N, C-alpha and C positions, 0 to 999 in steps of 0.2 A: 398883694397876692390874693386871688379869688379863692373861695371855698373849694372850687373844683381843683385848683392848682394844689392846694394843701392836701386834698384827698389823694390826688395823683402822686404827690411826693411821698405820702405815708404808705400808699399801696406799693410804690416802687421799693421803698425801704423794707417792706415786709416780705417782698418776693425773695425767694432763695434760689440759688443755683442748684442744678442737679447734684453737684458734689455735696453741697450743704444739706440738701434733702436726704441724701444717703447717710450723711453724718447724723442727722436727726433720727432716722429709722434705726441706725446701728446703735445709737445711744439708748433709744427706747427698748430695743431688743435686749440689750445687755441688762437693763434695769428690770424688765419683765421677767427675765430668766432668773435673776438673782433675788428679786423681792416679791415676785408675783404681780398680778394686775392691780389689786385693790391697794396694796402698799406703795405703789409707784404713783407719784403725783406729777401733774403737768409741770410744776415748778422744777421738780427733780430732772425731768426729761430736758427741759430748756437749759438748765444749768449744765448737765452732762454734755449736751450738744453744743454748748458755747454760744447760745442765742438768747435773746430776750423773750420773756413770756408773751409779749404782744405779737412777736413774729411767729412763735409757735402756734398761738391761737388763730392767727390769720391763715395759717396753712392747714391746721388741724383743730377745728372748733371743739372737738370732744376727744377724750382720752381713747374711746373705742375707735375713733378714726385713726389714731396713731397705731393702735393694735392691728387694725385692718391693713395698714400699710406694711407693718412688719410681716404679717401672714402672707400678704400678696407678694412681697419680695422673696420670701422663702419658697412660695409656690412657683414663682417664675423660674427659680433656680432648679427646682425639682423637675419641671417640665422640660427644661433644656437637657437635663441628664437622662430623663426617662425616655424621651421620644426622639432624640437626635439621630439615632442609628436605625430606627425601625422603619425601613423602607419596604414598600409593598412588594417590590420585586424579590425581596429575600424570602426564603422558605418561612412560612408562618410560624412554625415551631421554633426556629432559630430566633426570630424576632421576639417572640413571646418569652423565650428563655432569657434573652438579654434584658427585656423590660422587667421581668419578674425579679431577676437578681438585683438590678439597680433599685427597684421599688422596695424590696425587702431591706436592703442596706439603708435606704433613706428612712424607711418606717422605723427602724430600730436605732437610728442615729440619736445621740444624746440630745441634740437640739429638738428633734421631732418629738421624742418622748417627753422632754421638758414642756413643750408647747401643749401637748395633750394633757399633761398633768395640770398646767395652769388653767386651761379651760375647764377641765373637770372640777377643779377645786372652786372655781369662781362662778360656775354656771348658775347656781341657785340664786346668787345675789345679782349677777349680771348676765341674764339670759341672752342678751344680744351678742355676747362673746361667742356663744355656741353657733349662732347663725353666721357671724362673720367668719369664724374659723372654718366652718363647714363649706360655706360658699366660696371662700378664697383658697381653701386647701383641698380636702378630699373631693368635693364636687368638681373642681377644675380638672383633677387627675382623671376622674371617672369620665368626664365629658370628652377629654382629649383621647383617652383610650377607646372610648366608644366610637369616636370618629374613625380611628384607625381600624377597629374591628369591623365597622360598617363597610369600609373599603374592601376588606377581605370577604365580607358577605356578598357584596356586589360583584366581586371578581370570581365568585364561586368557590372560594377556598374555605369558607365557613358556612355552616347552616344559618339561615336567616333568623333573626330574632330582634327584640328591642335592644338597640346597641348599648344604651346606658345601663340597662338591667344586666345584659351579658357582661359588660365591663365590670360592674359591681360584683357579679358572681365570680369572675376571674380573680379579682382582687381579694375576695374572701378566701379563695383557695390558697392564695399566696400568703396572706396574713396568718392563716392557721391560728395557732394559739400563742405564737411568739410575741405579738404585740401585747397581749394581756399579761404575759409573764414579765415583759419589760416594764409595763406600766406599774405593776405591783412590786417590782424590785425582786421578783423571784429569780429571773435570769435576764439580765440587761444586755448581755453580749454573747449570744449563742455562737458556737464555733462555726467556722466556714463549712465543715462537714454537715452540721445540722442545717444550716441555711441552704446548702446545696440540695440536701435531701428534700426539704420542704418545697423548694422551687421546682425541682425535677418532678416530684409527684404531683404538685399542683398543676403544672403545665400539662403533664400527661393526662390527668383527669379531665382537664378542660378540653383537650383535643379529642379525647374519647367521646365527649358529649357534642362537640361542635365541628370538628374537622370533617371536611368532605373529600 
């Protein structure tokens, strides 16, 4: 058997199916949530996922690559929830209310709060985590919302402005102080009435500034 054949056999053995890849990401997610980033080893991830270390390293050369896959998976789920119903033909206020309510629920979800806490706790020692988390998480949401708002601007429903900046301003209005309270453990699960009041006032303030 040639060296090329050996290499091909090894590569084939190291490839994983989409189902196995999801199993790896889920195992890593559970470990990061329970132990944090620094205390989770690649060996522990491989063991929890039921694969060999060589296979794990072949698909994720570094631990922060695994973390990026975890964040990316969470972000894909967020975008499906946040933007699935926001059609341009709907009244802009109705679409933004739907988005804002879904966004706030996701922002305050135990998983999201835990991810923010992990990154905040590890950022000094692992600054790349902050970049990965932001680019795969908040930045993707802002970019997607910006594209939606830009359509509204072009349709004459919103005053024109830098779409990503306008999207970030809108998210700031919806986040209010609730995320800070959740992160600090002051109030991790505000009531539906509190959430609704924040969403309604945030959307109303945004529309006063940008609606045409």
